[in-house]
C-alpha positions in Angstrom: 18.4 -5.0 19.8 21.0 -7.1 17.8 22.8 -4.9 14.8 20.7 -7.0 12.4 17.5 -6.0 13.5 19.1 -2.4 13.9 20.0 -2.6 10.3 16.6 -3.8 9.2 14.3 -1.6 11.1 16.8 1.4 9.5 15.9 0.0 6.4 12.3 -0.1 7.0 12.4 3.4 8.4 14.5 4.4 5.2 11.8 3.1 2.7 9.2 4.3 4.1 10.6 7.7 4.0 12.0 7.5 0.3 8.7 6.6 -1.0 6.0 4.9 0.9 6.1 1.6 -1.1 4.1 -0.3 1.0 5.1 -3.6 -0.2 8.7 -3.2 0.5 7.9 -2.1 3.4 5.9 -5.4 4.4 8.2 -7.5 2.5 11.2 -5.7 5.1 9.3 -6.0 8.2 8.6 -9.8 8.4 12.1 -10.3 7.8 12.5 -7.8 10.9 9.8 -10.3 12.4 11.4 -13.3 11.5 15.1 -12.4 12.6 13.2 -11.0 16.1 11.9 -14.3 16.5 13.9 -16.7 15.6 12.2 -20.6 15.0 9.0 -18.7 14.9 6.9 -19.6 11.7 5.9 -16.6 9.4 2.1 -15.6 9.5 2.1 -17.0 5.5 4.9 -18.3 3.1 4.3 -15.6 0.7 4.0 -12.0 1.0 0.7 -10.7 -0.7 1.0 -8.2 -4.1 -1.0 -5.6 -4.9 1.3 -3.3 -7.3 0.8 0.4 -5.7 2.6 3.0 -3.9 0.8 5.2 -1.2 1.3 8.2 0.9 -1.1 9.0 3.8 -4.0 11.4 2.4 -3.6 13.7 5.2 0.0 14.2 4.7 -0.3 14.6 0.7 -3.1 17.2 1.0 -1.2 19.2 3.9 2.0 19.7 1.5 -0.2 20.5 -1.4 0.7 16.9 -3.2 -2.8 16.3 -4.5 -4.2 17.8 -7.9 -7.6 17.8 -6.1 -8.3 21.1 -4.0 -9.0 20.5 -0.4 -12.5 21.2 -0.4 -13.0 18.5 -2.8 -11.3 16.1 -0.8 -13.7 17.1 2.0 -15.8 14.2 1.7 -12.9 11.9 2.6 -11.2 12.1 6.1 -9.3 8.8 5.8 -7.5 6.5 3.5 -4.0 6.7 1.5 -3.4 8.2 -1.5 -2.4 6.3 -4.9 0.7 7.7 -5.9 1.7 5.2 -8.3 0.4 2.2 -9.8 3.0 -0.7 -11.3 2.0 -1.4 -15.0 0.1 -5.1 -15.5 -0.1 -5.4 -11.5 -3.1 -6.5 -9.8 -3.8 -3.0 -8.8 -3.7 -2.6 -12.1 -5.8 -5.2 -13.8 -8.7 -4.0 -11.1 -8.3 -0.1 -13.0 -6.8 1.4 -9.4 -5.4 4.7 -11.0 -2.7 7.4 -10.0 -4.7 9.8 -7.0 -7.2 7.5 -6.2 -7.8 7.4 -2.3 -8.4 4.0 -0.7 -10.6 4.3 2.1 -11.5 0.6 3.0 -10.1 -3.0 2.1 -12.7 -5.8 2.8 -15.2 -3.0 4.5 -12.1 -2.6 6.8 -11.3 1.0 7.0 -7.7 1.8 5.8 -7.0 5.2 8.2 -3.2 6.0 6.9 -0.3 4.2 5.2 -0.2 2.0 8.7 -3.3 0.2 8.8 -2.9 -0.4 4.5 0.0 -2.6 5.6 -1.1 -3.9 8.3 -4.2 -5.4 6.1 -2.0 -6.3 3.4 0.4 -8.3 5.8 -2.5 -10.6 6.8 -3.2 -11.4 3.1 -2.3 -14.1 1.2 -1.1 -14.4 -2.8 -4.5 -15.4 -4.6 -6.9 -13.0 -2.2 -9.3 -11.5 -3.5 -9.5 -7.6 -2.3 -12.5 -5.3 -2.3 -11.3 -2.0 -2.6 -13.4 0.9 -1.8 -12.0 4.1 -3.6 -12.5 7.4 -4.5 -11.8 8.6 -7.5 -12.3 12.4 -8.7 -12.9 13.7 -12.0 -11.4 17.2 -13.1 -14.1 18.8 -12.2 -13.4 17.9 -8.3 -16.8 15.5 -8.2 -16.0 12.4 -6.0 -17.0 9.1 -7.1 -17.2 6.4 -5.0 -16.3 2.7 -6.4 -15.7 -0.8 -5.0 -13.8 -3.1 -7.1 -12.2 -6.3 -6.4 -8.1 -7.1 -7.0 -6.7 -10.5 -6.6 -3.4 -10.5 -5.3 -0.2 -12.3 -6.5 3.0 -13.1 -5.1 5.4 -10.6 -3.8 8.1 -13.0 -5.1 9.4 -11.9 -8.6 7.1 -9.0 -8.8 8.2 -6.1 -10.5 8.3 -2.8 -7.9 7.5 0.7 -8.8 11.0 1.3 -10.0 10.7 -1.2 -12.5 13.0 -3.5 -10.8 11.5 -7.4 -9.7 12.0 -8.0 -6.4 13.9 -11.5 -5.4 
């Protein structure tokens, strides 16, 4: 592995560690792949952008970082917890909210952040994704929602920290 590949892999790990910003991680992993395989074509010309920050549900429950009791989350075994939604992003326009649990995308189970990233990495800007979401009321009663979000290009998108992706 070259110095550049090692640096990019370390950067990807840092982004995951700091905030789990799936869109940023996908962009870094695409760059690592292009450096690792010079001359190979990327699977698509632009990265798709949803506009959420997510964490593994299991980790968040274990650390006590969810506003719901473990009992209310018992009905949701897998998924990713939405920790932030970027204002005016495809996710925000579709109605995704912080503390939602995304359990599937286009009927494909989302078990963890890695699976979430793999699904998004295969998507194209303009694709419409059907998200299955578990949302909990203040009384802890879960509702299952199915919503559609139309992805945008990552280029120029606003990141959770308010900066624009370039």
